[in-house]
C-alpha positions as CSV (number, residue, x, y, z in Angstrom):
1,M,37.4,-16.6,-34.0
2,T,33.9,-16.4,-32.6
3,T,30.5,-15.2,-33.9
4,S,29.5,-14.0,-30.4
5,Q,29.2,-10.3,-30.0
6,H,29.2,-10.5,-26.1
7,R,32.2,-9.0,-24.4
8,P,33.5,-10.9,-21.3
9,H,33.2,-9.1,-17.9
10,P,36.7,-7.5,-17.4
11,I,37.1,-8.7,-13.9
12,R,36.1,-12.2,-14.8
13,A,38.4,-12.2,-17.9
14,S,41.2,-11.0,-15.8
15,A,40.6,-13.7,-13.3
16,A,40.4,-16.3,-16.0
17,R,43.7,-15.1,-17.5
18,T,45.3,-15.4,-14.1
19,L,44.1,-18.9,-13.5
20,A,45.3,-19.9,-17.0
21,A,48.7,-18.4,-16.4
22,A,48.9,-20.2,-13.0
23,A,47.9,-23.5,-14.6
24,L,50.4,-23.1,-17.4
25,A,53.2,-22.2,-14.9
26,S,52.3,-25.2,-12.8
27,S,52.4,-27.5,-15.8
28,I,56.0,-26.3,-16.7
29,V,57.1,-26.8,-13.1
30,T,55.6,-30.3,-13.1
31,A,57.4,-31.1,-16.3
32,F,60.8,-30.0,-15.0
33,A,60.1,-32.0,-11.8
34,H,59.4,-35.1,-13.7
35,A,62.4,-34.7,-15.9
36,Q,64.8,-34.8,-12.9
37,P,66.8,-38.0,-12.3
38,Q,66.3,-40.3,-9.3
39,A,69.7,-39.5,-7.9
40,P,69.6,-36.1,-6.2
41,G,72.0,-33.3,-7.1
42,R,72.7,-34.4,-10.7
43,I,70.7,-33.3,-13.8
44,P,71.6,-35.1,-17.0
45,D,72.7,-32.7,-19.8
46,T,70.4,-34.1,-22.5
47,L,68.5,-32.3,-25.2
48,E,65.3,-34.0,-23.8
49,Q,66.0,-32.5,-20.4
50,R,66.6,-29.1,-22.0
51,V,63.2,-29.2,-23.9
52,A,61.2,-30.1,-20.9
53,A,59.6,-26.7,-21.0
54,C,58.4,-27.3,-24.5
55,I,57.0,-30.7,-23.5
56,A,55.1,-29.1,-20.7
57,C,52.8,-27.4,-23.3
58,H,53.0,-29.8,-26.2
59,A,52.6,-32.9,-24.2
60,P,55.1,-35.7,-23.2
61,K,56.6,-36.9,-26.4
62,D,54.0,-34.6,-28.0
63,T,51.5,-37.3,-28.8
64,A,48.6,-35.0,-29.6
65,G,49.2,-31.6,-28.2
66,A,48.1,-30.5,-24.7
67,R,45.6,-28.4,-23.0
68,A,46.8,-26.3,-20.1
69,G,44.9,-23.5,-18.5
70,G,42.1,-23.8,-21.1
71,V,44.5,-22.9,-24.0
72,Y,45.2,-25.3,-26.8
73,F,48.7,-26.0,-28.1
74,P,49.5,-27.7,-31.4
75,R,51.2,-31.0,-32.1
76,I,54.7,-30.4,-33.2
77,A,56.2,-33.9,-33.2
78,G,57.0,-35.2,-36.7
79,K,56.6,-31.9,-38.5
80,P,59.4,-30.9,-40.9
81,S,62.5,-29.7,-39.1
82,G,62.8,-26.7,-41.4
83,Y,59.2,-25.7,-40.6
84,L,59.8,-26.0,-36.8
85,Y,63.0,-24.0,-37.1
86,N,61.3,-21.2,-39.0
87,Q,58.6,-20.9,-36.4
88,L,61.1,-20.7,-33.5
89,V,62.9,-17.9,-35.5
90,N,59.5,-16.2,-36.1
91,F,58.8,-16.2,-32.5
92,R,62.2,-14.8,-31.7
93,E,62.0,-12.1,-34.3
94,G,58.4,-11.0,-33.7
95,R,56.7,-12.4,-36.8
96,R,54.6,-14.7,-34.4
97,Q,53.1,-13.3,-31.2
98,Y,52.9,-15.4,-28.1
99,P,54.9,-14.0,-25.1
100,L,55.9,-17.2,-23.4
101,M,57.4,-18.6,-26.7
102,T,59.2,-15.4,-27.4
103,W,60.6,-15.3,-23.8
104,M,61.8,-18.9,-24.2
105,V,63.6,-18.5,-27.5
106,N,64.8,-14.8,-27.6
107,H,68.2,-15.7,-26.2
108,L,68.8,-18.9,-28.2
109,S,71.2,-19.2,-31.1
110,D,70.3,-20.4,-34.5
111,P,72.3,-23.7,-34.1
112,Y,70.4,-24.4,-30.9
113,L,67.0,-23.7,-32.6
114,H,68.0,-26.2,-35.3
115,E,68.7,-28.8,-32.6
116,I,65.4,-28.3,-30.9
117,A,63.6,-28.5,-34.4
118,D,65.5,-31.6,-35.3
119,Y,64.6,-33.3,-32.0
120,F,60.8,-32.8,-32.4
121,A,60.9,-33.6,-36.1
122,A,62.3,-37.0,-35.3
123,Q,59.5,-37.8,-32.9
124,H,56.8,-40.0,-34.5
125,P,54.5,-41.2,-31.6
126,A,51.2,-42.9,-32.2
127,V,48.3,-40.5,-32.8
128,P,44.9,-41.0,-31.2
129,S,41.8,-40.8,-33.2
130,P,39.9,-37.5,-33.1
131,P,36.5,-37.2,-31.4
132,P,33.5,-37.2,-33.6
133,S,32.6,-33.9,-35.1
134,R,29.3,-32.2,-34.0
135,E,29.4,-29.6,-36.7
136,P,26.5,-29.5,-39.3
137,A,27.0,-31.6,-42.5
138,A,27.1,-28.4,-44.6
139,V,29.9,-26.9,-42.6
140,L,32.0,-30.0,-42.9
141,A,31.2,-30.3,-46.6
142,R,32.4,-26.7,-47.1
143,G,35.6,-27.4,-45.1
144,E,36.4,-30.5,-47.2
145,Q,35.8,-28.6,-50.4
146,L,38.2,-25.9,-49.4
147,V,40.9,-28.3,-48.1
148,R,40.6,-30.7,-51.1
149,R,39.5,-28.6,-54.1
150,G,39.8,-24.9,-53.0
151,D,37.4,-22.3,-54.4
152,P,38.3,-20.9,-57.8
153,A,35.7,-18.1,-57.5
154,L,37.6,-16.7,-54.5
155,K,41.0,-17.6,-55.9
156,L,41.6,-20.0,-53.1
157,P,43.9,-23.0,-53.8
158,A,43.2,-26.2,-52.1
159,C,45.1,-26.9,-48.9
160,V,46.3,-30.1,-50.4
161,A,48.0,-28.2,-53.2
162,C,50.8,-27.2,-50.7
163,H,50.4,-29.4,-47.7
164,G,50.3,-32.7,-49.7
165,E,47.3,-34.9,-50.7
166,R,47.4,-36.7,-47.4
167,L,48.0,-33.4,-45.5
168,G,51.2,-34.6,-43.9
169,G,53.3,-31.7,-44.9
170,V,56.3,-31.4,-47.2
171,A,59.9,-31.1,-46.2
172,P,61.7,-28.9,-45.5
173,G,59.2,-26.1,-44.6
174,I,55.5,-27.0,-45.0
175,P,53.7,-28.5,-42.0
176,G,51.2,-31.2,-41.8
177,L,47.6,-30.1,-41.0
178,L,46.2,-33.2,-39.2
179,N,45.8,-33.8,-35.5
180,L,45.7,-30.1,-34.7
181,P,43.1,-28.6,-32.2
182,R,40.3,-26.8,-34.0
183,D,40.8,-23.7,-31.9
184,Y,44.5,-23.6,-32.8
185,V,43.7,-23.6,-36.5
186,N,41.1,-20.9,-36.1
187,A,43.5,-18.8,-34.1
188,Q,46.4,-19.0,-36.6
189,L,44.2,-18.3,-39.6
190,G,42.7,-15.4,-37.7
191,A,46.2,-14.2,-36.8
192,W,47.2,-14.2,-40.5
193,R,44.0,-12.3,-41.5
194,N,44.6,-9.7,-38.8
195,G,48.3,-9.3,-39.6
196,V,49.4,-10.6,-36.2
197,R,51.2,-13.6,-37.6
198,R,53.6,-13.1,-40.5
199,A,56.2,-15.1,-42.4
200,H,58.9,-14.4,-45.0
201,A,57.7,-12.5,-47.9
202,P,55.9,-13.4,-50.0
203,D,53.6,-14.5,-47.3
204,C,51.4,-16.9,-49.1
205,M,49.4,-17.8,-46.0
206,A,48.5,-14.3,-45.3
207,T,47.2,-13.9,-48.9
208,I,45.1,-17.1,-48.5
209,A,43.7,-16.1,-45.1
210,E,42.7,-12.7,-46.4
211,R,40.5,-14.4,-49.0
212,L,38.8,-16.5,-46.3
213,S,35.6,-15.5,-44.6
214,P,35.2,-16.3,-40.8
215,G,32.7,-19.0,-41.8
216,D,35.2,-20.6,-44.2
217,V,37.9,-20.5,-41.5
218,A,35.5,-22.3,-39.1
219,A,34.6,-24.9,-41.7
220,I,38.3,-25.7,-42.5
221,S,39.2,-26.0,-38.9
222,A,36.2,-28.1,-38.1
223,W,36.8,-30.6,-40.9
224,L,40.6,-30.8,-40.3
225,A,40.0,-31.5,-36.6
226,G,37.7,-34.5,-37.4
227,Q,40.2,-36.3,-39.7
228,P,42.2,-39.3,-38.4
229,T,45.9,-39.4,-39.0
230,P,47.0,-42.3,-41.2
231,P,49.4,-44.6,-39.5
232,G,53.0,-44.0,-40.5
233,L,52.2,-40.6,-42.1
234,R,55.4,-38.6,-42.7
235,P,56.1,-35.3,-44.5
236,L,56.8,-35.7,-48.2
237,E,60.4,-35.4,-49.3
238,R,59.4,-33.0,-52.1
239,A,56.2,-31.3,-53.3
240,E,53.9,-33.3,-55.5
241,R,53.1,-30.3,-57.8
242,R,54.1,-26.8,-58.4
243,L,53.0,-24.6,-55.5
244,P,50.0,-22.5,-56.5
245,L,51.4,-19.3,-54.9
246,A,54.9,-18.0,-54.4
247,C,55.8,-18.6,-50.7
248,G,58.7,-17.2,-49.0
249,S,58.8,-19.9,-46.3
250,A,58.9,-22.8,-48.9
251,P,61.2,-21.6,-51.7
């Protein structure tokens, strides 16, 4: 999301997309190369070897997400397995739109997607501290309000009401919200607002995103991006309270 009204020059934009695609392809090739064993001619048949393409974008062991070709990718390590599985299925079935992800999963079976989800859910690497936020104090205060208390006037529940008081997510299907790139959070909320990203009905996140202004989206993403991840944070085994909205992805 952006408040800028300037359109990029089409030739420059095309060149930028080409460079981004080249950088991404290079990062995937590099990941596969690094995953090869020292002995030539033999590739170990391990799940870690098979998910090398995932690691190329989400970083080795997925410590904090990666940046490739100017595009931000989310951290997926430690998120609930059910959530990760749901997202892989959503990409495969068109409820989420990202061509590379769709291409990678559209031929994979449900059991295989479960294996991939379980693999990343079991990863709990140390999380680096986020850089200091440069956003105005008023923006950060609004973001914290929406995350912690919501906005009754807009019928917006607090983010913590579903994602947990510590924002670490809830098993089996609600993700944590910490240590995510600000641009990624902006993009996902924008995708829900625009109907590009969908989930199983009733789609609670689409309902929430429709009630958020672009300024509120920016405030939420800025505040979340500046929050440190507590050591040892794990998804809750069960919700701390009744969910404020019916949600098809988290029955």
